[in-house]
C-alpha positions in Angstrom: 124.1 -9.0 -52.4 124.8 -6.5 -49.6 128.1 -6.9 -47.6 128.2 -7.4 -43.9 129.2 -3.8 -43.5 126.3 -2.6 -45.5 123.9 -4.7 -43.4 125.4 -3.4 -40.2 125.0 0.2 -41.4 121.4 -0.4 -42.5 120.6 -1.9 -39.2 122.2 1.0 -37.4 120.2 3.5 -39.4 117.0 1.6 -38.7 117.8 1.6 -35.0 118.5 5.3 -35.0 115.2 6.0 -36.6 113.4 3.9 -34.1 115.2 5.6 -31.2 114.3 9.1 -32.6 110.7 8.1 -32.8 110.7 6.7 -29.3 112.4 9.8 -27.9 109.9 12.1 -29.6 107.0 10.1 -28.1 108.6 10.2 -24.7 109.0 14.0 -24.8 105.3 14.3 -25.3 104.3 11.9 -22.4 104.8 13.7 -19.0 105.1 10.8 -16.8 107.8 9.0 -14.9 106.5 6.0 -16.3 107.6 7.5 -19.6 111.2 7.3 -18.5 110.7 3.6 -18.3 109.3 2.8 -21.7 112.7 2.6 -23.3 114.1 0.1 -20.8 113.0 -2.9 -22.7 114.8 -1.7 -25.8 117.9 -1.3 -23.8 117.8 -4.9 -22.7 117.2 -6.1 -26.3 120.2 -4.3 -27.8 122.4 -4.7 -24.8 123.7 -1.2 -24.6 124.5 1.5 -22.1 121.4 3.4 -21.1 121.7 7.2 -20.9 118.7 8.7 -19.2 117.7 12.0 -20.7 115.3 13.6 -18.3 113.8 17.0 -18.3 112.8 18.7 -15.1 109.3 18.2 -13.9 107.6 19.9 -11.1 106.0 17.0 -9.1 106.5 13.3 -8.7 106.1 10.6 -11.1 107.0 7.2 -12.6 108.3 6.4 -16.0 108.0 4.1 -18.9 108.7 1.9 -16.2 105.9 1.9 -14.3 105.6 3.3 -13.0 107.1 4.3 -12.3 106.2 7.7 -13.8 107.0 11.2 -12.8 104.3 13.6 -12.1 106.2 16.6 -13.2 105.8 19.0 -16.1 108.2 17.5 -18.6 110.0 14.2 -19.0 112.4 12.3 -21.3 113.1 8.8 -22.2 116.2 6.6 -22.0 118.2 6.9 -25.1 120.2 3.7 -25.8 123.6 3.9 -27.5 123.7 2.6 -31.1 127.2 1.3 -30.8 126.3 -2.2 -30.0 126.2 -4.7 -32.9 124.4 -7.5 -31.2 121.7 -8.0 -28.6 122.8 -8.9 -25.1 121.4 -11.8 -23.1 122.5 -10.3 -19.8 119.8 -10.2 -17.1 119.2 -7.1 -15.1 121.1 -6.9 -11.8 119.1 -7.3 -8.6 118.4 -4.3 -6.5 120.2 -4.0 -3.2 118.2 -6.0 -0.6 118.6 -3.3 2.1 120.8 -0.5 3.2 124.3 -1.6 4.1 124.5 1.2 6.7 121.5 2.1 8.8 120.4 5.7 8.8 120.4 7.7 12.1 117.3 7.5 14.3 115.9 10.7 12.7 116.7 12.6 9.5 115.9 16.1 8.2 114.0 16.0 4.9 113.5 18.8 2.4 110.3 19.5 0.4 110.9 22.6 -1.6 107.9 24.1 -3.5 107.8 23.5 -7.2 107.1 27.0 -8.3 106.5 26.1 -11.9 103.9 23.5 -11.0 101.3 24.3 -8.4 99.6 21.5 -6.4 97.2 19.5 -8.4 95.1 19.2 -5.2 95.2 21.3 -2.1 97.6 20.0 0.6 100.3 21.2 3.0 103.9 19.9 2.7 104.9 17.6 5.5 107.1 18.6 8.4 110.7 18.1 7.4 112.5 18.0 10.8 113.1 15.0 13.0 111.6 12.5 10.6 111.9 9.0 12.1 113.7 6.1 10.3 112.3 3.5 12.6 109.7 0.8 11.9 107.2 0.1 9.2 103.7 1.4 8.6 100.8 -0.7 7.5 98.6 1.1 4.9 95.5 0.1 3.1 94.9 1.6 -0.3 91.2 1.1 -1.1 90.4 1.2 -4.8 87.4 0.6 -7.1 89.1 -2.7 -8.0 89.7 -3.8 -4.5 91.8 -3.2 -1.4 95.6 -3.1 -1.8 97.5 -3.5 1.5 100.9 -1.9 1.7 103.8 -1.9 4.1 105.9 1.2 4.1 109.5 1.1 5.2 110.8 4.1 7.1 114.3 2.6 7.5 114.8 2.6 3.7 113.1 5.8 2.6 112.0 7.9 5.6 111.4 11.1 3.7 109.3 9.4 1.0 107.2 7.5 3.7 106.8 10.8 5.5 105.4 12.5 2.4 103.1 9.7 1.4 101.6 9.4 4.9 101.1 13.2 5.1 99.3 13.2 1.7 97.2 10.2 2.7 96.2 11.9 6.0 95.1 15.0 4.0 93.0 12.8 1.7 95.1 13.9 -1.2 94.8 10.5 -2.9 91.1 10.1 -2.3 89.0 9.9 -5.5 92.0 10.0 -7.8 92.7 7.7 -10.8 95.4 5.2 -11.4 96.2 6.7 -14.8 98.7 4.3 -16.2 99.1 0.5 -16.7 102.1 -1.0 -18.4 102.0 -4.7 -19.6 105.1 -4.8 -21.7 108.7 -4.4 -20.6 107.8 -3.2 -17.2 104.7 -4.3 -15.3 103.3 -1.6 -13.2 100.2 0.4 -12.3 100.9 4.1 -11.7 98.7 6.3 -9.4 99.0 9.4 -7.3 98.1 12.2 -9.8 94.8 13.9 -9.1 94.7 15.2 -12.7 94.8 11.7 -14.1 97.1 13.0 -16.9 100.5 12.0 -15.5 101.6 15.6 -15.0 100.2 16.5 -11.6 101.9 16.7 -8.3 101.6 18.0 -4.7 103.3 21.4 -5.4 106.6 20.3 -3.8 109.3 17.8 -4.6 112.0 15.8 -2.7 115.1 13.8 -3.3 115.5 10.2 -4.2 116.2 7.7 -1.4 116.7 3.9 -1.4 118.2 2.4 -3.5 119.5 5.5 -5.5 121.3 7.0 -2.5 123.2 3.8 -1.8 125.2 4.2 -5.0 128.1 6.5 -5.4 127.3 9.6 -7.4 128.0 9.0 -11.1 128.1 5.2 -10.6 127.5 3.5 -14.0 125.1 1.1 -12.2 122.6 4.0 -11.9 122.2 3.9 -15.7 121.9 0.1 -15.9 118.6 -1.8 -15.6 118.0 -3.6 -12.3 115.1 -5.8 -11.3 112.3 -4.1 -9.4 110.7 -7.2 -8.0 107.0 -8.1 -8.0 105.4 -6.5 -4.9 107.4 -3.3 -4.9 105.9 0.2 -4.4 108.2 3.0 -5.7 108.0 6.6 -6.6 107.7 7.9 -10.2 109.9 10.8 -11.1 111.4 12.8 -13.9 114.9 12.7 -12.7 116.8 13.1 -9.4 115.0 15.3 -6.9 111.6 15.4 -8.7 109.6 13.0 -6.6 106.2 14.3 -5.6 102.9 12.3 -5.3 103.0 9.8 -8.2 103.9 6.3 -7.4 103.8 2.9 -9.1 102.9 -0.6 -8.0 105.0 -3.4 -9.5 102.9 -6.5 -10.2 105.7 -8.5 -12.0 109.5 -8.2 -12.1 110.4 -5.1 -14.0 113.8 -3.9 -15.4 114.5 -0.3 -14.5 117.6 1.7 -13.6 117.8 2.1 -9.8 116.7 5.7 -9.9 113.2 5.2 -8.5 112.8 5.3 -4.8 111.5 2.1 -3.2 109.5 2.8 -0.1 107.5 -0.4 0.6 105.9 -3.6 -0.4 102.5 -4.8 -1.6 100.6 -7.5 0.3 99.5 -10.7 -1.4 95.9 -9.7 -1.4 96.9 -6.5 -3.2 98.9 -8.3 -5.8 95.8 -10.4 -6.7 93.9 -7.1 -7.3 96.8 -5.8 -9.5 96.9 -9.1 -11.4 93.2 -8.7 -12.2 93.7 -5.1 -13.3 96.7 -6.1 -15.5 94.7 -9.1 -17.0 92.1 -6.5 -18.3 94.8 -4.8 -20.3 94.8 -1.1 -21.4 91.9 0.9 -22.8 93.6 1.3 -26.2 95.0 -2.3 -26.4 98.6 -1.1 -26.2 101.1 -2.2 -23.6 101.2 1.2 -22.0 98.1 3.3 -21.3 95.1 3.8 -19.1 93.6 0.6 -17.6 90.8 -0.8 -19.7 88.6 -0.8 -16.6 89.1 2.5 -14.8 90.8 2.2 -11.4 90.1 4.9 -8.8 91.8 5.2 -5.4 88.9 5.8 -3.0 91.1 6.2 0.2 94.5 5.6 1.6 94.5 4.8 5.4 97.4 4.1 7.7 97.1 1.8 10.7 96.9 3.6 14.0 
């Protein structure tokens, strides 16, 4: 009969093999959403999450949802194998809001992603004197129904500025929502005109709320937090790689606080998302294209 030590070693080797296979799959995915797929494993084994992310050119989400980056390459979280037993600890809540308000205007930066041209023609938004005041009502019409959004300039002004600029240029029109996750994280990811999870607007920008509310290097940035139902956030492939891909959270989802939150989803929109999620994925897995294709027909901001 194997000893306790032999059982622990066997379990550790099995976990390492699983993590190697997961990391290899993640390297081949090119979406922010990829970065989120490993989160559920982190919660099960109760270990420290180390996010290994390669640079991508655009925006994205991860195995999270969404989250998914729309850049050229991505990685997946690699949990430590040191833990011997699963943890029952629940993800921490995200900060409810900034503890210190931003100035009335901020200067943003939208550098070109030279290694990844725009997936659809557009002009980068103005970066100077970007307002941090107020919210913006937006309607995202899709083939599955209208999804009302409220974008928050006070929390993530540069992100809202970019999203509205792309919407005004019809960048999102006739583009697919290419990824649905129904396990671990519960998100619908959109914003890539290529539909492959690798496309972006040809520029990138920095993370905002809640990432920028944590001190640099804070361990909390590597620890799953709860992105609540009704959140809209940016997909990415690491800090500073936001572009055009975003994800819509239709149920509470554990993700490290490294995905910029820039608004909320209205109740009518959540019903649309619930119906999409109920249909599952095309391949029957918990992470893939929606079984019923979802196309963004237009994104319109209130006057």
